[in-house]
Residue, then its C-alpha position, 0 to 999 in steps of 0.5 A: i506493518n506500516i500503513i500510510d493513509t493518503p488523501g484522496h483529493v486532487d490537491f494532495t496528489i503529491e502526497v500520494e506520490r510520496a507515499l507510493r514511492v516508498l511503499d511496497s504495496a497499496v490498497l486502492v479504495l473505490c466507491s461502490v456507487a461512483g466507481v472509478q473516478s478521475q482521481s482514481i485514474t491518476v492514483d492508478r497511474q502513480m501506482k503503475r509508475y512505481g510498480v506497486p502491487r495493489i488490492a482494490f477495496v470497493n467501499k460504501c456498499d451500504r449506500q444507495g446505488a451500490n454495485p461492486i460488480r460494476v466497479r469490478d468491470q470499470l477496473r477492467e475497462k478504465l484501468g486495464h486491471n485483471a480485476v478478480m472478485m474475491q468476495l461477493p456482497i450479502g445484500l446491498e445498500d441498507r441490507f448490506s450485512g456481510v460478504i461471501d469469502l470465495v476462497t474459504m466459501q464461507a459467509c462472514y457477517f459483521d455484528g455489533d454497534n461497530g461491526e467488531v463481531v465477525r460471525v462466520e456461517e454457511i453461505p445462504a442457500d439462495m447465493v450458493d450457485n452464484a458464489m460457485l460461479y464466481r469462485e470458478e472464475m476466480l480459480d480459473t484466472v488465478s491458476m494461470f499464474s500457479d502450477e500448484l493450483t492448476e495441478a490441485m484443480l486437475m486432481e479435485d475430481d479424483e481427490p476432493g479437497s485438493v484445492t485448499p485455501e492455503i494453495i489458493h492464498a499462495a496463488i493469489r499472493k503470487a499473482t498480486i505481487s507480480l501485478q498480474v491480478t488485482p483482487v477485489l474486496m468490498g465492505s463499508a469502512y464507516k460501519n467497519k464491515g469488511v475491513q477485517k477481511l481486508l486486513d487479512a488480505v493485506v497480510n496474505w496477499l501483499a508484498a513484504p519488503n524482501e519480496v519487492p526489488n529495489h535498487a540504488f546507484d553507486l556514485d563512486n562507480d559511474e552511477a552503476r545500478v546496485e541491487i538493494e537487499a532487505d537485509p538488516t545486517r547489511p549497510a544502511v540505506a534509507l530514503a527521505f520522502k517527506l519533510e514536516e515542520g514540527r514542534y521540535g524542528q524539522l521532522t524527516y520521514l525515512r523509509i529504510y531499504e537496507g540495513t539498520i538505523a539506530r539512535g546515536m549512529q551517524i548517517i551521511n547524506a549522499r547528495s550533500g555529504d553532510k554527516v548526521k547523528v541520529g539523536r532521536l528516532v521515532r515511529m509515527h502513529a498519526d500525530e503521536m510519536e513513539d521513541i524507538e532505539d532502532a529500525t530496520c529495512g521495511d520500517i518507516v521512521a522519523i528523525f529530527g534536526v536534519d538539513c536535507f531535501s525530500g528525495d535525499t538518500f542516507t547511508d551509513g557511509t560505507r558506500r556512496l549510494t543514491m536512490a531514485s527520487i520522487h516524481v514531481p508532476d508538472a504544476v498546473i498553475s504557477l504563482t508568486i507569493n511575496p511576504v508582507d514583512n520579514k516576520a512573515s518571510v520567516n514563517m513562510s520559509k518554515a511553512l514551505 
C-alpha cells in the first residue's frame, strides 16, 4: 500500500491536489473538537473532483471538548456525506481509552506507552444498548447497497449469526468504493489509539488499483477515450505528478496505471516525444530512497534525470496515450520576483 501524507494548511492546497489526482482512495482526517473546517471543505471538494472514495477519521478524541458524533453530523450537513458511524468511543477527552467496533461488536482498548498493545474485550455493560442502536443504524444504511447483507438481515431472526462480519465488511467496501457511504472511525493519532483499526479499515474497505476506473486519450486516434486496465502485463502507462529538486538532480514522481516499468527500460514522454532511459528506479519512504528493479500498476515510484513537466504522461512507446493532467486552481494573488544576480537566477530556477 502506498500512503501519501498531505499537508493540511491552506498554503499547500496544490500538494493535496497532486496526491488526490493519483491516489485510489483517501482518509479524511477531522478534529473531534473543531469538526469540519474551511480547509476540510476545500479538500472534500478536491476528493469529489477526482471521485476518490474516502474514510473519515475523527482525530483528537482525547482533547477537551471532543465530540465525534457532532463531527459525523457536520459531515452530513456541511459536506453532504452519507456518513455512518462504524465505531463508538469508549470515554472521551482525558478518559478516552478505546473504541467499540460496531462490525464485530467488540471493545478495543489501546494499552502501553504508545497504544501499541491492542486489547479486545466484551463491550462495557452500560454501553451495549447504545452500541446496538448505532449498529442497527449502520446495518440499515449499508444494506441498501448490498443484496447479500439484506438477505442475511432478513434471515437473522430464524438463523442467528447470519449477519457475519465478513458480509458486513463486503457491504461497507462496496458502498464506500461506489461513493455511497463514508465510514466514520475515530481515535487519537498522537497517542496511537484507533490507528490500528483505521489501517484495518483501509485494507478492508478502500479500493485496490484494479477497482478504480481510469482512462487516457489516444493521440493517434483524435484523442479517443481509452480505458486503462491495472494489468502488469499490458504496455506501460504512468503519470508524472510531482517534481522535486534532489541531491542527484530532478526527481520525478510517477504513478503507474498500467503495465510495468523496470530499471533500464525506455519510456517516452507523450507530450514532447522525448525518449527516456530509466537508469535508476526508487521507492520513497519520506526522505529515504529504496532502489528497486521494477514497479507495476498501482505503485508510486520516482526516477532521476527526466526533463518533463508535472502532469506529463509516460508510456513504453507502443501507444501514444495521454492522461488528464492535474487541476490547478486559480491563484489568489500574483507577484513578480526578480533575482538580484545571475547566481540567484540559477538557484531560483532550480527551486521553481
